[in-house]
HTML snippet that shows the backbone in 3Dmol.js (N, CA, C, O; Angstrom):
<script src="https://3Dmol.org/build/3Dmol-min.js"></script>
<div id="view" style="width:600px;height:400px;position:relative"></div>
<script>
const pdb = `
ATOM      1  N   MET A   1      21.061 -43.291  46.484  1.00  0.00           N
ATOM      2  CA  MET A   1      22.120 -43.770  45.616  1.00  0.00           C
ATOM      3  C   MET A   1      22.809 -44.956  46.269  1.00  0.00           C
ATOM      4  O   MET A   1      22.891 -45.046  47.494  1.00  0.00           O
ATOM      5  N   SER A   2      23.291 -45.843  45.454  1.00  0.00           N
ATOM      6  CA  SER A   2      23.975 -47.015  45.971  1.00  0.00           C
ATOM      7  C   SER A   2      25.438 -46.689  46.250  1.00  0.00           C
ATOM      8  O   SER A   2      25.997 -45.745  45.690  1.00  0.00           O
ATOM      9  N   ASN A   3      26.036 -47.472  47.108  1.00  0.00           N
ATOM     10  CA  ASN A   3      27.443 -47.293  47.432  1.00  0.00           C
ATOM     11  C   ASN A   3      28.338 -48.151  46.551  1.00  0.00           C
ATOM     12  O   ASN A   3      29.521 -48.316  46.847  1.00  0.00           O
ATOM     13  N   ALA A   4      27.789 -48.698  45.475  1.00  0.00           N
ATOM     14  CA  ALA A   4      28.563 -49.544  44.578  1.00  0.00           C
ATOM     15  C   ALA A   4      29.612 -48.703  43.852  1.00  0.00           C
ATOM     16  O   ALA A   4      29.405 -47.514  43.612  1.00  0.00           O
ATOM     17  N   PRO A   5      30.731 -49.323  43.506  1.00  0.00           N
ATOM     18  CA  PRO A   5      31.743 -48.576  42.772  1.00  0.00           C
ATOM     19  C   PRO A   5      31.205 -48.118  41.432  1.00  0.00           C
ATOM     20  O   PRO A   5      30.296 -48.737  40.879  1.00  0.00           O
ATOM     21  N   SER A   6      31.761 -47.033  40.905  1.00  0.00           N
ATOM     22  CA  SER A   6      31.244 -46.472  39.660  1.00  0.00           C
ATOM     23  C   SER A   6      31.551 -47.364  38.471  1.00  0.00           C
ATOM     24  O   SER A   6      30.871 -47.268  37.449  1.00  0.00           O
ATOM     25  N   SER A   7      32.545 -48.220  38.568  1.00  0.00           N
ATOM     26  CA  SER A   7      32.864 -49.106  37.465  1.00  0.00           C
ATOM     27  C   SER A   7      33.537 -50.360  37.987  1.00  0.00           C
ATOM     28  O   SER A   7      34.152 -50.353  39.054  1.00  0.00           O
ATOM     29  N   THR A   8      33.416 -51.419  37.236  1.00  0.00           N
ATOM     30  CA  THR A   8      34.098 -52.640  37.619  1.00  0.00           C
ATOM     31  C   THR A   8      35.467 -52.724  36.964  1.00  0.00           C
ATOM     32  O   THR A   8      36.227 -53.644  37.268  1.00  0.00           O
ATOM     33  N   TRP A   9      35.808 -51.801  36.078  1.00  0.00           N
ATOM     34  CA  TRP A   9      37.089 -51.797  35.388  1.00  0.00           C
ATOM     35  C   TRP A   9      38.150 -51.105  36.232  1.00  0.00           C
ATOM     36  O   TRP A   9      37.937 -50.000  36.731  1.00  0.00           O
ATOM     37  N   SER A  10      39.279 -51.754  36.387  1.00  0.00           N
ATOM     38  CA  SER A  10      40.435 -51.112  37.015  1.00  0.00           C
ATOM     39  C   SER A  10      41.507 -50.954  35.937  1.00  0.00           C
ATOM     40  O   SER A  10      41.406 -51.540  34.859  1.00  0.00           O
ATOM     41  N   ALA A  11      42.514 -50.171  36.232  1.00  0.00           N
ATOM     42  CA  ALA A  11      43.611 -49.989  35.272  1.00  0.00           C
ATOM     43  C   ALA A  11      44.279 -51.342  34.995  1.00  0.00           C
ATOM     44  O   ALA A  11      44.693 -51.616  33.869  1.00  0.00           O
ATOM     45  N   ARG A  12      44.379 -52.174  36.019  1.00  0.00           N
ATOM     46  CA  ARG A  12      44.981 -53.503  35.841  1.00  0.00           C
ATOM     47  C   ARG A  12      44.123 -54.371  34.922  1.00  0.00           C
ATOM     48  O   ARG A  12      44.654 -55.094  34.079  1.00  0.00           O
ATOM     49  N   ASP A  13      42.797 -54.304  35.082  1.00  0.00           N
ATOM     50  CA  ASP A  13      41.890 -55.063  34.205  1.00  0.00           C
ATOM     51  C   ASP A  13      42.056 -54.625  32.753  1.00  0.00           C
ATOM     52  O   ASP A  13      42.138 -55.459  31.851  1.00  0.00           O
ATOM     53  N   LEU A  14      42.105 -53.323  32.536  1.00  0.00           N
ATOM     54  CA  LEU A  14      42.251 -52.810  31.181  1.00  0.00           C
ATOM     55  C   LEU A  14      43.582 -53.239  30.580  1.00  0.00           C
ATOM     56  O   LEU A  14      43.635 -53.632  29.415  1.00  0.00           O
ATOM     57  N   ASP A  15      44.648 -53.169  31.352  1.00  0.00           N
ATOM     58  CA  ASP A  15      45.958 -53.597  30.849  1.00  0.00           C
ATOM     59  C   ASP A  15      45.944 -55.069  30.462  1.00  0.00           C
ATOM     60  O   ASP A  15      46.510 -55.447  29.436  1.00  0.00           O
ATOM     61  N   ALA A  16      45.301 -55.902  31.276  1.00  0.00           N
ATOM     62  CA  ALA A  16      45.208 -57.329  30.966  1.00  0.00           C
ATOM     63  C   ALA A  16      44.411 -57.549  29.688  1.00  0.00           C
ATOM     64  O   ALA A  16      44.780 -58.383  28.861  1.00  0.00           O
ATOM     65  N   TYR A  17      43.326 -56.810  29.521  1.00  0.00           N
ATOM     66  CA  TYR A  17      42.492 -56.919  28.324  1.00  0.00           C
ATOM     67  C   TYR A  17      43.284 -56.499  27.087  1.00  0.00           C
ATOM     68  O   TYR A  17      43.243 -57.185  26.066  1.00  0.00           O
ATOM     69  N   LEU A  18      43.995 -55.395  27.168  1.00  0.00           N
ATOM     70  CA  LEU A  18      44.789 -54.915  26.037  1.00  0.00           C
ATOM     71  C   LEU A  18      45.906 -55.893  25.704  1.00  0.00           C
ATOM     72  O   LEU A  18      46.176 -56.148  24.530  1.00  0.00           O
ATOM     73  N   ASP A  19      46.552 -56.438  26.718  1.00  0.00           N
ATOM     74  CA  ASP A  19      47.623 -57.420  26.492  1.00  0.00           C
ATOM     75  C   ASP A  19      47.080 -58.688  25.844  1.00  0.00           C
ATOM     76  O   ASP A  19      47.731 -59.278  24.982  1.00  0.00           O
ATOM     77  N   LEU A  20      45.886 -59.107  26.260  1.00  0.00           N
ATOM     78  CA  LEU A  20      45.275 -60.317  25.711  1.00  0.00           C
ATOM     79  C   LEU A  20      45.116 -60.220  24.198  1.00  0.00           C
ATOM     80  O   LEU A  20      45.322 -61.200  23.482  1.00  0.00           O
ATOM     81  N   TYR A  21      44.749 -59.037  23.717  1.00  0.00           N
ATOM     82  CA  TYR A  21      44.529 -58.839  22.287  1.00  0.00           C
ATOM     83  C   TYR A  21      45.707 -58.174  21.583  1.00  0.00           C
ATOM     84  O   TYR A  21      45.615 -57.843  20.401  1.00  0.00           O
ATOM     85  N   GLY A  22      46.806 -57.978  22.295  1.00  0.00           N
ATOM     86  CA  GLY A  22      48.001 -57.425  21.675  1.00  0.00           C
ATOM     87  C   GLY A  22      47.868 -55.971  21.263  1.00  0.00           C
ATOM     88  O   GLY A  22      48.492 -55.537  20.296  1.00  0.00           O
ATOM     89  N   VAL A  23      47.054 -55.213  21.996  1.00  0.00           N
ATOM     90  CA  VAL A  23      46.854 -53.800  21.675  1.00  0.00           C
ATOM     91  C   VAL A  23      47.829 -52.967  22.500  1.00  0.00           C
ATOM     92  O   VAL A  23      47.887 -53.094  23.723  1.00  0.00           O
ATOM     93  N   HIS A  24      48.588 -52.122  21.825  1.00  0.00           N
ATOM     94  CA  HIS A  24      49.549 -51.252  22.495  1.00  0.00           C
ATOM     95  C   HIS A  24      49.118 -49.813  22.265  1.00  0.00           C
ATOM     96  O   HIS A  24      49.109 -49.339  21.129  1.00  0.00           O
ATOM     97  N   LEU A  25      48.764 -49.124  23.327  1.00  0.00           N
ATOM     98  CA  LEU A  25      48.270 -47.751  23.226  1.00  0.00           C
ATOM     99  C   LEU A  25      49.206 -46.797  23.951  1.00  0.00           C
ATOM    100  O   LEU A  25      49.831 -47.167  24.945  1.00  0.00           O
ATOM    101  N   PRO A  26      49.304 -45.561  23.451  1.00  0.00           N
ATOM    102  CA  PRO A  26      50.018 -44.536  24.209  1.00  0.00           C
ATOM    103  C   PRO A  26      49.265 -44.263  25.512  1.00  0.00           C
ATOM    104  O   PRO A  26      48.060 -44.505  25.585  1.00  0.00           O
ATOM    105  N   PRO A  27      49.949 -43.765  26.536  1.00  0.00           N
ATOM    106  CA  PRO A  27      49.311 -43.554  27.844  1.00  0.00           C
ATOM    107  C   PRO A  27      48.041 -42.699  27.787  1.00  0.00           C
ATOM    108  O   PRO A  27      47.084 -42.983  28.507  1.00  0.00           O
ATOM    109  N   GLU A  28      48.014 -41.658  26.946  1.00  0.00           N
ATOM    110  CA  GLU A  28      46.811 -40.807  26.901  1.00  0.00           C
ATOM    111  C   GLU A  28      45.617 -41.555  26.306  1.00  0.00           C
ATOM    112  O   GLU A  28      44.484 -41.345  26.739  1.00  0.00           O
ATOM    113  N   GLN A  29      45.854 -42.422  25.323  1.00  0.00           N
ATOM    114  CA  GLN A  29      44.754 -43.204  24.754  1.00  0.00           C
ATOM    115  C   GLN A  29      44.301 -44.297  25.725  1.00  0.00           C
ATOM    116  O   GLN A  29      43.115 -44.624  25.781  1.00  0.00           O
ATOM    117  N   ARG A  30      45.240 -44.859  26.486  1.00  0.00           N
ATOM    118  CA  ARG A  30      44.896 -45.857  27.502  1.00  0.00           C
ATOM    119  C   ARG A  30      44.009 -45.239  28.576  1.00  0.00           C
ATOM    120  O   ARG A  30      43.035 -45.855  29.008  1.00  0.00           O
ATOM    121  N   GLU A  31      44.338 -44.032  29.005  1.00  0.00           N
ATOM    122  CA  GLU A  31      43.510 -43.337  30.001  1.00  0.00           C
ATOM    123  C   GLU A  31      42.126 -43.030  29.435  1.00  0.00           C
ATOM    124  O   GLU A  31      41.125 -43.134  30.144  1.00  0.00           O
ATOM    125  N   ARG A  32      42.071 -42.652  28.160  1.00  0.00           N
ATOM    126  CA  ARG A  32      40.767 -42.382  27.518  1.00  0.00           C
ATOM    127  C   ARG A  32      39.942 -43.660  27.437  1.00  0.00           C
ATOM    128  O   ARG A  32      38.733 -43.642  27.672  1.00  0.00           O
ATOM    129  N   MET A  33      40.594 -44.765  27.107  1.00  0.00           N
ATOM    130  CA  MET A  33      39.866 -46.034  27.025  1.00  0.00           C
ATOM    131  C   MET A  33      39.353 -46.449  28.403  1.00  0.00           C
ATOM    132  O   MET A  33      38.252 -46.991  28.510  1.00  0.00           O
ATOM    133  N   LEU A  34      40.126 -46.206  29.446  1.00  0.00           N
ATOM    134  CA  LEU A  34      39.676 -46.517  30.802  1.00  0.00           C
ATOM    135  C   LEU A  34      38.475 -45.652  31.176  1.00  0.00           C
ATOM    136  O   LEU A  34      37.532 -46.140  31.799  1.00  0.00           O
ATOM    137  N   ALA A  35      38.501 -44.370  30.802  1.00  0.00           N
ATOM    138  CA  ALA A  35      37.361 -43.486  31.072  1.00  0.00           C
ATOM    139  C   ALA A  35      36.123 -43.966  30.324  1.00  0.00           C
ATOM    140  O   ALA A  35      35.020 -43.939  30.870  1.00  0.00           O
ATOM    141  N   LEU A  36      36.297 -44.407  29.077  1.00  0.00           N
ATOM    142  CA  LEU A  36      35.163 -44.927  28.307  1.00  0.00           C
ATOM    143  C   LEU A  36      34.631 -46.226  28.906  1.00  0.00           C
ATOM    144  O   LEU A  36      33.423 -46.465  28.883  1.00  0.00           O
ATOM    145  N   ALA A  37      35.510 -47.062  29.437  1.00  0.00           N
ATOM    146  CA  ALA A  37      35.065 -48.305  30.084  1.00  0.00           C
ATOM    147  C   ALA A  37      34.215 -47.983  31.306  1.00  0.00           C
ATOM    148  O   ALA A  37      33.193 -48.628  31.543  1.00  0.00           O
ATOM    149  N   HIS A  38      34.637 -46.979  32.086  1.00  0.00           N
ATOM    150  CA  HIS A  38      33.853 -46.561  33.255  1.00  0.00           C
ATOM    151  C   HIS A  38      32.484 -46.031  32.814  1.00  0.00           C
ATOM    152  O   HIS A  38      31.456 -46.386  33.391  1.00  0.00           O
ATOM    153  N   ALA A  39      32.485 -45.178  31.785  1.00  0.00           N
ATOM    154  CA  ALA A  39      31.229 -44.579  31.323  1.00  0.00           C
ATOM    155  C   ALA A  39      30.272 -45.636  30.781  1.00  0.00           C
ATOM    156  O   ALA A  39      29.078 -45.602  31.079  1.00  0.00           O
ATOM    157  N   SER A  40      30.788 -46.572  29.990  1.00  0.00           N
ATOM    158  CA  SER A  40      29.895 -47.586  29.423  1.00  0.00           C
ATOM    159  C   SER A  40      29.373 -48.536  30.503  1.00  0.00           C
ATOM    160  O   SER A  40      28.232 -48.989  30.418  1.00  0.00           O
ATOM    161  N   ALA A  41      30.181 -48.844  31.508  1.00  0.00           N
ATOM    162  CA  ALA A  41      29.707 -49.691  32.605  1.00  0.00           C
ATOM    163  C   ALA A  41      28.623 -48.966  33.401  1.00  0.00           C
ATOM    164  O   ALA A  41      27.643 -49.586  33.815  1.00  0.00           O
ATOM    165  N   ASP A  42      28.790 -47.659  33.618  1.00  0.00           N
ATOM    166  CA  ASP A  42      27.775 -46.886  34.340  1.00  0.00           C
ATOM    167  C   ASP A  42      26.458 -46.849  33.571  1.00  0.00           C
ATOM    168  O   ASP A  42      25.389 -46.999  34.163  1.00  0.00           O
ATOM    169  N   VAL A  43      26.531 -46.649  32.256  1.00  0.00           N
ATOM    170  CA  VAL A  43      25.317 -46.627  31.434  1.00  0.00           C
ATOM    171  C   VAL A  43      24.647 -48.000  31.473  1.00  0.00           C
ATOM    172  O   VAL A  43      23.424 -48.091  31.579  1.00  0.00           O
ATOM    173  N   GLY A  44      25.424 -49.039  31.390  1.00  0.00           N
ATOM    174  CA  GLY A  44      24.869 -50.391  31.432  1.00  0.00           C
ATOM    175  C   GLY A  44      24.132 -50.680  32.720  1.00  0.00           C
ATOM    176  O   GLY A  44      23.109 -51.365  32.713  1.00  0.00           O
ATOM    177  N   ARG A  45      24.646 -50.160  33.840  1.00  0.00           N
ATOM    178  CA  ARG A  45      23.969 -50.367  35.128  1.00  0.00           C
ATOM    179  C   ARG A  45      22.668 -49.586  35.218  1.00  0.00           C
ATOM    180  O   ARG A  45      21.771 -49.980  35.963  1.00  0.00           O
ATOM    181  N   ARG A  46      22.541 -48.488  34.479  1.00  0.00           N
ATOM    182  CA  ARG A  46      21.311 -47.690  34.546  1.00  0.00           C
ATOM    183  C   ARG A  46      20.213 -48.208  33.626  1.00  0.00           C
ATOM    184  O   ARG A  46      19.061 -47.794  33.753  1.00  0.00           O
ATOM    185  N   MET A  47      20.545 -49.096  32.712  1.00  0.00           N
ATOM    186  CA  MET A  47      19.541 -49.614  31.776  1.00  0.00           C
ATOM    187  C   MET A  47      18.608 -50.576  32.506  1.00  0.00           C
ATOM    188  O   MET A  47      19.055 -51.382  33.322  1.00  0.00           O
ATOM    189  N   PRO A  48      17.316 -50.488  32.212  1.00  0.00           N
ATOM    190  CA  PRO A  48      16.375 -51.413  32.851  1.00  0.00           C
ATOM    191  C   PRO A  48      16.692 -52.853  32.448  1.00  0.00           C
ATOM    192  O   PRO A  48      17.039 -53.132  31.301  1.00  0.00           O
ATOM    193  N   ARG A  49      16.568 -53.736  33.395  1.00  0.00           N
ATOM    194  CA  ARG A  49      16.855 -55.147  33.152  1.00  0.00           C
ATOM    195  C   ARG A  49      15.562 -55.913  32.940  1.00  0.00           C
ATOM    196  O   ARG A  49      14.509 -55.540  33.457  1.00  0.00           O
ATOM    197  N   MET A  50      15.657 -56.979  32.180  1.00  0.00           N
ATOM    198  CA  MET A  50      14.521 -57.867  31.997  1.00  0.00           C
ATOM    199  C   MET A  50      14.279 -58.592  33.316  1.00  0.00           C
ATOM    200  O   MET A  50      15.228 -58.902  34.036  1.00  0.00           O
ATOM    201  N   PRO A  51      13.039 -58.860  33.632  1.00  0.00           N
ATOM    202  CA  PRO A  51      12.780 -59.634  34.850  1.00  0.00           C
ATOM    203  C   PRO A  51      13.363 -61.039  34.696  1.00  0.00           C
ATOM    204  O   PRO A  51      13.715 -61.463  33.595  1.00  0.00           O
ATOM    205  N   SER A  52      13.454 -61.724  35.774  1.00  0.00           N
ATOM    206  CA  SER A  52      13.963 -63.086  35.755  1.00  0.00           C
ATOM    207  C   SER A  52      13.094 -63.958  34.856  1.00  0.00           C
ATOM    208  O   SER A  52      11.893 -63.723  34.723  1.00  0.00           O
ATOM    209  N   LYS A  53      13.703 -64.957  34.246  1.00  0.00           N
ATOM    210  CA  LYS A  53      12.919 -65.859  33.402  1.00  0.00           C
ATOM    211  C   LYS A  53      11.917 -66.660  34.221  1.00  0.00           C
ATOM    212  O   LYS A  53      11.008 -67.275  33.665  1.00  0.00           O
ATOM    213  N   TYR A  54      12.080 -66.654  35.540  1.00  0.00           N
ATOM    214  CA  TYR A  54      11.158 -67.372  36.402  1.00  0.00           C
ATOM    215  C   TYR A  54       9.966 -66.505  36.818  1.00  0.00           C
ATOM    216  O   TYR A  54       9.012 -67.020  37.402  1.00  0.00           O
ATOM    217  N   ASP A  55      10.003 -65.205  36.529  1.00  0.00           N
ATOM    218  CA  ASP A  55       8.879 -64.324  36.820  1.00  0.00           C
ATOM    219  C   ASP A  55       7.917 -64.380  35.639  1.00  0.00           C
ATOM    220  O   ASP A  55       8.232 -63.897  34.552  1.00  0.00           O
ATOM    221  N   GLU A  56       6.772 -64.957  35.849  1.00  0.00           N
ATOM    222  CA  GLU A  56       5.782 -65.038  34.777  1.00  0.00           C
ATOM    223  C   GLU A  56       4.396 -64.838  35.354  1.00  0.00           C
ATOM    224  O   GLU A  56       4.185 -65.012  36.555  1.00  0.00           O
ATOM    225  N   PRO A  57       3.457 -64.475  34.509  1.00  0.00           N
ATOM    226  CA  PRO A  57       2.105 -64.258  35.004  1.00  0.00           C
ATOM    227  C   PRO A  57       1.484 -65.565  35.509  1.00  0.00           C
ATOM    228  O   PRO A  57       1.896 -66.662  35.135  1.00  0.00           O
ATOM    229  N   ALA A  58       0.493 -65.404  36.359  1.00  0.00           N
ATOM    230  CA  ALA A  58      -0.215 -66.583  36.889  1.00  0.00           C
ATOM    231  C   ALA A  58      -0.914 -67.305  35.756  1.00  0.00           C
ATOM    232  O   ALA A  58      -1.400 -66.674  34.818  1.00  0.00           O
ATOM    233  N   HIS A  59      -0.966 -68.601  35.837  1.00  0.00           N
ATOM    234  CA  HIS A  59      -1.586 -69.425  34.801  1.00  0.00           C
ATOM    235  C   HIS A  59      -3.068 -69.646  35.129  1.00  0.00           C
ATOM    236  O   HIS A  59      -3.472 -70.761  35.458  1.00  0.00           O
ATOM    237  N   THR A  60      -3.860 -68.601  35.041  1.00  0.00           N
ATOM    238  CA  THR A  60      -5.293 -68.708  35.297  1.00  0.00           C
ATOM    239  C   THR A  60      -6.033 -68.017  34.161  1.00  0.00           C
ATOM    240  O   THR A  60      -5.509 -67.115  33.507  1.00  0.00           O
ATOM    241  N   TYR A  61      -7.240 -68.456  33.951  1.00  0.00           N
ATOM    242  CA  TYR A  61      -8.094 -67.826  32.929  1.00  0.00           C
ATOM    243  C   TYR A  61      -9.513 -67.893  33.437  1.00  0.00           C
ATOM    244  O   TYR A  61      -9.998 -68.964  33.802  1.00  0.00           O
ATOM    245  N   ARG A  62     -10.183 -66.754  33.462  1.00  0.00           N
ATOM    246  CA  ARG A  62     -11.587 -66.720  33.885  1.00  0.00           C
ATOM    247  C   ARG A  62     -12.462 -66.459  32.677  1.00  0.00           C
ATOM    248  O   ARG A  62     -12.240 -65.515  31.918  1.00  0.00           O
ATOM    249  N   LEU A  63     -13.440 -67.296  32.514  1.00  0.00           N
ATOM    250  CA  LEU A  63     -14.401 -67.099  31.435  1.00  0.00           C
ATOM    251  C   LEU A  63     -15.360 -65.978  31.813  1.00  0.00           C
ATOM    252  O   LEU A  63     -15.779 -65.894  32.967  1.00  0.00           O
ATOM    253  N   PRO A  64     -15.714 -65.121  30.869  1.00  0.00           N
ATOM    254  CA  PRO A  64     -16.699 -64.079  31.172  1.00  0.00           C
ATOM    255  C   PRO A  64     -18.066 -64.704  31.458  1.00  0.00           C
ATOM    256  O   PRO A  64     -18.420 -65.731  30.879  1.00  0.00           O
ATOM    257  N   LEU A  65     -18.813 -64.089  32.336  1.00  0.00           N
ATOM    258  CA  LEU A  65     -20.149 -64.613  32.673  1.00  0.00           C
ATOM    259  C   LEU A  65     -21.170 -64.262  31.646  1.00  0.00           C
ATOM    260  O   LEU A  65     -22.337 -64.629  31.784  1.00  0.00           O
TER     261      LEU A  65
END
`;
const viewer = $3Dmol.createViewer("view");
viewer.addModel(pdb, "pdb");
viewer.setStyle({}, {cartoon: {color: "spectrum"}});
viewer.zoomTo();
viewer.render();
</script>
């Protein structure tokens, strides 16, 4: 397992995001939204990623004999 943090969202990040869009939530809903942010970030990290756009097959072709 990696030692990376479980989420990149902090309570301060969430508050800034909510303030940016003028969303005012009760404390229990804010805590739920923070938990959902952690869960969705964790799921996103577990999803397989596309290889780099620079990773491509070799440009060769062999004719059959």
